[in-house]
C-alpha positions as CSV (number, residue, x, y, z in Angstrom):
1,M,125.3,90.1,95.9
2,V,126.5,89.4,99.4
3,T,123.7,88.2,101.7
4,R,124.0,89.1,105.3
5,E,123.6,86.1,107.6
6,F,121.9,88.2,110.4
7,P,119.1,88.8,110.8
8,R,117.3,85.6,109.4
9,I,114.1,87.0,108.0
10,V,110.8,85.4,107.4
11,F,108.5,87.6,105.1
12,M,104.7,87.2,105.0
13,G,102.5,89.0,102.3
14,T,100.4,88.2,99.3
15,P,99.5,91.0,96.8
16,E,101.5,93.1,94.5
17,F,101.8,95.8,97.3
18,A,104.0,93.5,99.3
19,V,106.3,92.6,96.4
20,A,108.0,95.9,96.6
21,S,108.9,95.4,100.2
22,L,110.2,91.9,99.6
23,D,112.2,93.0,96.6
24,A,113.8,95.8,98.6
25,L,115.0,93.4,101.2
26,V,116.4,91.0,98.7
27,Q,118.2,93.9,96.9
28,A,119.6,95.1,100.2
29,G,121.2,91.8,100.7
30,Y,119.0,90.6,103.7
31,N,118.9,87.0,104.6
32,V,115.3,86.1,103.7
33,V,115.0,82.5,104.8
34,G,111.4,81.9,104.2
35,V,108.3,83.5,102.4
36,I,104.8,82.9,103.8
37,T,101.9,83.7,101.4
38,A,98.4,82.6,100.6
39,P,97.7,79.2,99.0
40,D,97.0,79.3,95.2
41,K,93.6,80.1,94.5
42,P,91.1,79.6,91.4
43,A,90.8,82.8,89.4
44,G,89.5,84.1,86.0
45,R,86.8,82.7,83.8
46,G,88.5,79.3,83.7
47,M,89.0,79.2,87.5
48,K,92.6,78.3,87.0
49,L,94.7,78.0,90.1
50,T,96.7,81.2,90.4
51,E,99.7,82.1,92.5
52,S,99.9,85.2,94.6
53,A,102.0,88.1,93.4
54,V,104.5,87.4,96.3
55,K,104.8,83.7,95.4
56,K,105.6,84.5,91.8
57,Y,108.4,86.9,93.1
58,A,109.7,84.3,95.6
59,V,110.0,81.4,93.2
60,Q,111.5,83.6,90.5
61,N,114.2,84.4,93.1
62,G,114.8,81.1,94.6
63,L,113.2,81.9,97.9
64,H,111.6,79.2,100.2
65,V,107.9,79.4,100.2
66,L,105.2,78.2,102.5
67,Q,101.4,78.4,101.9
68,P,99.6,77.4,104.9
69,E,95.8,77.2,104.9
70,K,95.7,77.8,108.7
71,L,98.4,79.6,110.7
72,K,97.8,77.6,113.7
73,N,98.3,74.2,111.9
74,P,100.9,72.4,113.9
75,D,103.0,71.3,110.8
76,F,103.1,74.8,109.6
77,L,104.3,76.1,113.0
78,N,107.0,73.4,113.1
79,E,108.1,74.4,109.7
80,L,108.3,78.1,110.8
81,I,110.1,77.3,114.0
82,A,112.7,75.3,111.7
83,L,113.5,78.5,109.8
84,R,114.8,80.0,112.9
85,A,113.7,83.5,112.1
86,D,115.4,86.5,114.0
87,L,112.7,88.9,112.6
88,Q,109.3,88.5,110.8
89,I,108.0,91.1,108.4
90,V,104.3,91.3,107.5
91,V,103.1,93.3,104.4
92,A,99.4,93.1,103.4
93,F,98.8,89.7,104.9
94,R,96.1,88.2,107.1
95,M,95.9,88.6,110.8
96,L,98.6,86.6,112.8
97,P,98.0,84.5,115.9
98,E,100.3,85.4,118.8
99,V,101.9,81.9,118.5
100,V,103.4,83.2,115.1
101,W,104.0,86.9,115.8
102,N,105.6,86.4,119.1
103,M,108.1,83.7,117.8
104,P,111.1,85.7,116.7
105,K,113.5,87.5,119.1
106,L,113.4,90.8,117.2
107,G,109.6,90.5,116.9
108,T,107.4,90.9,113.9
109,V,107.3,94.1,111.9
110,N,104.2,95.4,109.9
111,V,104.2,97.8,107.2
112,H,100.9,99.8,107.3
113,G,99.4,102.2,104.7
114,S,98.8,105.2,107.1
115,L,100.3,107.4,109.6
116,L,99.3,105.5,112.7
117,P,97.4,105.9,114.9
118,Q,95.2,107.3,112.2
119,Y,93.4,104.9,109.8
120,R,93.9,101.6,111.7
121,G,92.2,98.8,109.7
122,A,91.9,97.0,106.4
123,A,91.5,99.7,103.9
124,P,93.7,102.9,105.1
125,I,94.5,104.2,101.6
126,N,91.0,104.2,100.5
127,W,89.6,105.9,103.5
128,A,92.5,108.6,103.5
129,V,91.4,109.5,99.9
130,I,87.6,109.2,100.7
131,N,88.1,111.5,103.7
132,G,90.0,114.2,101.6
133,E,93.3,113.9,103.4
134,K,95.9,116.1,101.8
135,E,98.6,114.0,103.3
136,T,99.1,110.3,104.2
137,G,102.0,108.0,104.8
138,V,103.3,104.7,105.9
139,T,104.2,103.3,109.3
140,T,106.4,100.5,110.4
141,F,105.5,99.1,113.7
142,K,105.7,96.0,116.1
143,L,102.8,93.6,116.1
144,K,100.9,93.1,119.3
145,H,97.4,91.7,120.2
146,E,95.2,94.6,119.1
147,I,95.2,95.2,115.4
148,D,97.4,98.0,114.2
149,T,98.2,99.3,117.8
150,G,101.7,98.2,118.2
151,D,104.7,100.4,118.9
152,I,105.6,102.6,116.0
153,L,109.2,102.4,114.7
154,L,109.4,104.7,111.7
155,Q,106.9,106.8,109.6
156,E,107.2,108.6,106.4
157,S,104.5,111.0,105.1
158,F,103.7,112.3,101.5
159,P,101.1,114.6,100.0
160,V,98.0,113.4,98.1
161,G,96.9,115.4,95.2
162,E,93.3,116.5,95.1
163,D,92.6,114.4,92.0
164,E,94.8,111.5,92.8
165,T,93.1,108.0,93.0
166,A,93.7,105.4,95.8
167,G,95.3,103.3,93.1
168,E,97.8,106.1,92.4
169,V,98.5,106.5,96.1
170,H,98.8,102.8,96.5
171,D,101.5,102.6,93.7
172,R,103.5,105.4,95.3
173,M,103.0,104.1,98.8
174,K,104.3,100.5,98.1
175,E,107.7,102.1,96.9
176,I,107.9,104.5,99.9
177,G,107.0,101.7,102.3
178,A,109.6,99.4,100.9
179,Q,112.3,101.8,101.4
180,L,111.1,102.8,104.9
181,L,111.1,98.9,105.7
182,V,114.8,98.7,104.9
183,K,115.5,101.6,107.1
184,T,113.5,99.9,109.8
185,V,115.4,96.7,109.6
186,E,118.8,98.5,109.6
187,G,117.6,100.3,112.7
188,L,116.4,97.2,114.5
189,V,119.6,95.4,113.6
190,N,121.8,98.3,114.8
191,G,119.7,98.9,117.9
192,T,119.2,102.6,117.0
193,L,115.5,102.7,116.9
194,E,113.2,103.8,119.7
195,E,109.8,102.1,119.9
196,K,107.2,104.6,120.4
197,P,103.8,103.5,122.0
198,Q,100.9,104.8,119.9
199,S,99.1,105.9,123.1
200,S,101.8,108.6,123.7
201,M,101.2,110.0,120.2
202,V,97.4,110.5,120.9
203,N,97.7,111.9,124.5
204,S,100.8,113.9,124.7
205,E,103.0,116.5,122.9
206,L,105.8,115.0,120.9
207,S,108.6,116.9,119.4
208,I,110.9,116.1,116.3
209,G,113.7,115.2,118.6
210,D,111.8,112.7,120.6
211,A,111.7,109.9,118.1
212,E,113.8,108.3,115.4
213,V,112.3,109.3,112.2
214,S,113.3,109.0,108.5
215,T,114.3,112.0,106.5
216,A,111.9,114.0,104.2
217,H,108.7,113.5,106.0
218,S,106.7,114.9,108.8
219,P,107.8,113.7,112.4
220,L,105.7,111.1,114.4
221,T,103.0,113.6,115.4
222,T,100.6,113.9,118.1
223,H,96.9,113.5,117.3
224,H,94.6,115.8,119.1
225,S,91.7,115.2,116.6
226,P,89.5,112.0,116.9
227,L,91.1,109.1,115.4
228,K,89.8,108.0,112.0
229,H,89.5,104.3,111.2
230,A,89.8,102.4,108.0
231,P,87.4,99.4,108.0
232,K,86.8,97.0,105.2
233,I,85.0,98.5,102.3
234,F,81.4,97.1,101.6
235,T,79.1,97.6,98.9
236,E,76.9,100.0,100.7
237,T,80.2,102.3,101.0
238,C,80.5,102.4,97.2
239,K,77.1,103.8,96.3
240,I,77.2,107.5,95.5
241,D,75.0,109.8,97.3
242,F,74.6,112.8,95.2
243,T,72.9,114.9,98.0
244,K,76.3,115.2,99.3
245,T,78.8,118.0,98.4
246,V,80.9,118.0,95.2
247,D,84.1,117.4,97.1
248,E,82.5,114.4,99.1
249,V,81.4,112.7,95.8
250,H,84.7,113.4,94.0
251,N,86.7,112.1,96.9
252,L,84.5,109.0,97.1
253,I,85.1,108.2,93.4
254,R,88.7,108.6,93.6
255,G,89.0,106.8,97.0
256,L,87.4,103.6,95.4
257,S,89.3,103.7,92.2
258,P,90.2,101.4,90.7
259,F,88.8,99.0,93.1
260,P,86.1,98.2,94.0
261,G,84.8,101.4,92.3
262,A,82.0,104.0,93.2
263,F,78.8,103.4,91.5
264,T,75.3,104.8,90.5
265,T,72.7,103.8,88.1
266,F,72.1,105.3,84.6
267,N,69.1,104.3,82.5
268,G,68.5,101.3,84.9
269,K,72.0,99.9,84.5
270,L,74.8,100.1,87.0
271,M,77.6,102.7,86.2
272,K,80.9,102.5,88.1
273,I,82.9,105.9,87.9
274,Y,86.6,105.8,88.2
275,R,87.6,109.4,87.5
276,S,85.9,112.6,87.9
277,K,86.4,116.5,88.1
278,K,84.7,119.0,90.3
279,E,82.5,121.8,89.3
280,I,81.4,123.9,92.3
281,V,78.4,126.3,91.8
282,T,77.0,128.7,94.2
283,G,74.0,130.9,94.4
284,Q,71.1,130.7,91.9
285,A,73.1,128.6,89.5
286,A,73.4,125.8,92.0
287,P,71.2,122.6,91.3
288,S,67.8,122.5,92.9
289,N,66.8,119.6,95.1
290,Q,64.7,118.3,92.2
291,T,67.7,117.9,90.0
292,I,70.3,116.4,92.5
293,G,71.5,113.1,91.2
294,E,70.3,113.7,87.6
295,P,72.8,113.3,84.8
296,V,73.3,116.4,82.6
297,T,75.1,116.2,79.1
298,D,75.4,117.9,75.8
299,G,75.9,114.5,74.2
300,K,79.4,115.7,72.8
301,T,81.9,117.1,75.4
302,Y,80.6,116.5,79.0
303,F,78.6,114.2,81.2
304,K,78.1,115.3,84.8
305,F,75.8,114.6,87.8
306,A,74.1,117.2,89.9
307,C,75.3,117.4,93.6
308,S,74.2,119.7,96.6
309,N,76.7,122.5,95.5
310,G,77.6,122.0,92.0
311,F,78.3,119.0,89.5
312,V,80.7,116.1,89.3
313,H,81.9,115.5,85.8
314,V,82.5,111.9,84.9
315,L,85.8,111.3,83.2
316,E,86.2,107.6,83.1
317,L,83.5,105.0,83.7
318,Q,82.1,101.6,83.1
319,L,78.6,100.7,82.3
320,E,77.1,97.3,83.3
321,G,78.1,94.8,80.8
322,K,80.7,97.0,79.2
323,K,84.5,97.7,79.3
324,R,86.0,100.5,81.3
325,M,86.2,103.7,79.0
326,L,86.9,107.3,78.8
327,I,84.0,109.6,78.7
328,E,84.7,110.6,75.0
329,D,84.2,107.0,74.0
330,F,81.0,106.7,76.2
331,L,79.5,109.9,74.5
332,R,80.2,108.5,71.1
333,G,78.1,105.6,71.7
334,Y,75.6,107.8,73.7
335,R,75.1,109.9,70.5
336,S,74.6,106.8,68.4
């Protein structure tokens, strides 16, 4: 494979989501001169030092790896300067100080898992699914001081199925984002991209012809509705409130699957629910206030919880102290 000398790229990322983007750059022949990732961390029952997914890929492919504890450390900054990067790319990494993101002449590009300016924050995939979005997407943009507010380069959207989990969206998005990143780098190198301020997408009309966009997606759109945010997921977010509608409960379950998992309690034990299906009931057949949140089962074929306008059927779960299992396996143990 012929490697292009320009641009010299430093890639920053840690989890599996970032590996797809790094691999796409390598396969496209780009000159990745350095990979910045998290330090090895103890993990598992034996607390064995474990490499990040990005480090594993980088080592396997002979890429130079740096693992700074602190991004403002003078020794790290000197090593970064020595790499002489023309462009830095960030995918699922920590916040960068200005001294780092402002270093290369082509800037620092971030791959974000939403159609910015919607869903700025740490958990865009989760919140898009929790909110029942029928469409989400990926954005490449230039980093600046405020989080996820930099000028947009390219976007690509795709539909979200009504039963699709955040994990499934994540797996599709990492591949779509990787290809969008390659297009973005090509556009930056060729000088064909127009950087579009996010403020213009919130406050003014924007037609298809006004921006450089990739094919097979909706254009960079103007958002007249209030901006939705994607803050970090905390434990209180994960607790299921069965007084809500069937749609809201179902969306919470799939939006937190597989991690960290929406939960309730059953017979005094924590129960995480990973997959569900909806049963909306109206009129006299709807659950009463007294039964909302109560489990209903025939002990053989279904296990469901009553919500404000119907039932949420549990399809896959994990009971405290047990392994994750399908509802059929749970009901077999339930009967016995």
